[in-house]
C-alpha positions as CSV (number, residue, x, y, z in Angstrom):
1,X,-62.6,6.9,-170.0
2,X,-64.9,5.6,-166.9
3,X,-62.2,5.5,-164.3
4,X,-61.8,9.4,-164.8
5,X,-65.5,9.7,-163.4
6,X,-63.6,9.9,-159.6
7,X,-62.7,13.1,-160.8
8,X,-66.3,14.4,-161.7
9,X,-68.5,12.6,-159.0
10,X,-69.8,14.6,-156.3
11,X,-68.8,11.4,-153.8
12,X,-65.2,12.2,-154.3
13,X,-65.4,16.0,-154.6
14,X,-62.7,17.8,-152.5
15,X,-60.3,14.7,-152.6
16,X,-56.8,15.8,-153.7
17,X,-54.8,14.1,-156.5
18,X,-52.7,11.9,-154.2
19,X,-56.1,10.5,-152.9
20,X,-58.0,10.0,-156.4
21,X,-54.8,7.8,-157.3
22,X,-55.5,5.6,-154.4
23,X,-59.5,5.5,-155.3
24,X,-58.6,4.6,-158.7
25,X,-56.5,1.8,-157.5
26,X,-59.6,0.0,-155.8
27,X,-62.5,1.3,-158.0
28,X,-63.2,-0.8,-161.0
29,X,-65.2,0.4,-164.1
30,X,-68.2,-2.2,-165.0
31,X,-70.7,-2.0,-167.6
32,X,-74.6,-3.9,-167.3
33,X,-77.0,-3.8,-169.8
34,X,-80.7,-3.4,-169.4
35,X,-82.5,-6.0,-167.3
36,X,-79.2,-7.2,-165.8
37,X,-79.0,-8.2,-162.5
38,X,-76.0,-6.6,-160.4
39,X,-76.7,-8.4,-157.3
40,X,-79.8,-10.6,-155.8
41,X,-81.3,-10.0,-152.3
42,X,-79.9,-12.3,-150.2
43,X,-76.2,-12.6,-152.2
44,X,-73.1,-11.9,-150.5
45,X,-72.5,-8.5,-150.0
46,X,-69.1,-8.1,-151.7
47,X,-69.1,-4.7,-153.5
48,X,-70.4,-1.1,-153.3
49,X,-71.4,0.4,-156.8
50,X,-71.6,4.1,-157.8
51,X,-73.6,4.8,-160.8
52,X,-71.7,6.6,-163.3
53,X,-74.5,6.6,-166.1
54,X,-77.9,4.7,-166.5
55,X,-80.1,3.7,-164.0
56,X,-80.3,0.7,-161.3
57,X,-83.6,-0.3,-159.9
58,X,-83.4,-1.6,-156.0
59,X,-85.9,-3.6,-155.0
60,X,-87.2,-5.3,-151.7
61,X,-88.9,-8.5,-151.4
62,X,-90.7,-9.0,-148.1
63,X,-91.3,-12.5,-146.9
64,X,-95.2,-11.8,-147.0
65,X,-95.5,-9.9,-150.6
66,X,-94.7,-9.1,-153.7
67,X,-91.3,-7.0,-154.5
68,X,-91.2,-3.5,-153.9
69,X,-89.2,-0.9,-155.7
70,X,-87.5,1.1,-153.1
71,X,-85.3,3.3,-155.3
72,X,-84.3,4.2,-158.9
73,X,-80.6,5.3,-158.7
74,X,-79.4,7.7,-161.2
75,X,-76.0,8.9,-162.0
76,X,-73.8,9.8,-158.8
77,X,-75.8,7.4,-156.7
78,X,-74.7,4.4,-154.8
79,X,-76.0,0.9,-154.5
80,X,-75.0,-2.3,-152.6
81,X,-74.0,-0.2,-149.5
82,X,-74.5,-3.3,-147.4
83,X,-70.8,-4.2,-148.4
84,X,-69.3,-0.8,-147.3
85,X,-71.1,-1.3,-143.8
86,X,-69.5,-4.8,-143.7
87,X,-73.0,-6.7,-143.9
88,X,-72.9,-10.2,-144.8
89,X,-75.7,-10.1,-147.7
90,X,-77.5,-7.5,-149.6
91,X,-81.1,-6.8,-147.8
92,X,-82.2,-5.6,-151.7
93,X,-81.9,-6.9,-155.2
94,X,-80.6,-4.3,-157.9
95,X,-81.2,-4.4,-161.6
96,X,-80.0,-2.0,-164.3
97,X,-83.2,-0.9,-166.3
98,X,-80.9,0.5,-169.2
99,X,-77.3,0.3,-170.1
100,X,-75.5,1.3,-167.1
101,X,-71.9,2.2,-166.2
102,X,-70.5,1.8,-162.6
103,X,-67.4,1.9,-160.5
104,X,-67.3,-1.0,-158.3
105,X,-65.1,-1.5,-155.2
106,X,-64.9,-4.3,-152.7
107,X,-66.3,-3.4,-149.5
108,X,-63.4,-4.8,-147.5
109,X,-61.1,-2.9,-149.7
110,X,-62.8,0.4,-149.3
111,X,-63.0,-0.2,-145.3
112,X,-59.4,-1.0,-145.5
113,X,-58.7,2.4,-147.3
114,X,-60.5,4.5,-145.0
115,X,-58.6,3.2,-142.0
116,X,-55.3,3.6,-143.5
117,X,-56.2,7.2,-144.9
118,X,-58.3,8.8,-142.2
119,X,-58.6,12.1,-144.3
120,X,-60.1,10.3,-147.4
121,X,-62.4,8.0,-145.3
122,X,-63.9,10.8,-143.4
123,X,-64.9,12.4,-146.7
124,X,-66.3,9.3,-148.0
125,X,-68.0,7.6,-144.8
126,X,-69.6,11.2,-144.6
127,X,-70.9,11.4,-148.1
128,X,-71.9,7.6,-148.0
129,X,-74.2,8.4,-144.8
130,X,-75.9,11.1,-146.4
131,X,-76.8,8.8,-149.3
132,X,-77.9,6.0,-147.3
133,X,-79.9,8.5,-144.8
134,X,-81.9,9.9,-148.0
135,X,-82.4,6.3,-149.5
136,X,-83.8,5.1,-146.0
137,X,-86.1,8.3,-146.1
138,X,-87.4,7.6,-149.5
139,X,-88.0,4.0,-148.5
140,X,-90.0,5.1,-145.6
141,X,-92.1,7.6,-147.8
142,X,-92.5,4.7,-150.5
143,X,-94.0,2.3,-147.6
144,X,-96.0,5.0,-146.3
145,X,-97.6,5.6,-150.0
146,X,-98.1,1.9,-150.4
147,X,-100.3,1.6,-147.3
148,X,-102.2,4.7,-147.9
149,X,-103.0,2.9,-151.6
150,X,-104.0,-0.2,-149.9
151,X,-106.4,1.7,-147.4
152,X,-108.1,3.5,-150.3
153,X,-108.5,0.5,-152.3
154,X,-110.4,-1.1,-149.8
155,X,-107.7,-3.4,-148.4
156,X,-108.4,-4.5,-144.9
157,X,-106.1,-3.0,-142.3
158,X,-105.3,-4.8,-138.7
159,X,-108.6,-3.3,-137.1
160,X,-110.9,-4.6,-140.0
161,X,-109.4,-8.0,-140.0
162,X,-109.2,-8.8,-136.6
163,X,-105.4,-8.7,-136.6
164,X,-105.2,-11.6,-139.5
165,X,-102.9,-9.2,-141.7
166,X,-100.0,-7.3,-140.6
């Protein structure tokens, strides 16, 4: 059963049985089919998702360019962390590339549980912080790669176009 994933996900390692019972009350299993969006950039940030199986592609669409794939989230990964942070809207778009099983939790429910249960809150928040830091690092690397590709392909840089781009 998908809810048994709580017992196997590294995000919940070290959480005791009573705490896992609390987690099962707020995490809801959900399935998505290939090419199905989970949320769009700008949608209200309501849920955090943990990938149990499958893959989620996260894209960011800047105002002045095409969408950029910033992550391919595999099992044990997290998407929609804007909801956990209490942000109003998702900053990226998430779509399943294959049949994907997720655990979903409302951000407000997760924050309340962490406040009501500081021990489990410390574990979850520490692990989420690690995931978020890794994602931001990967995004930084991808933007650098895109910039380098543009330079190699002869795209103008700020110094070459009198500041017209960038």
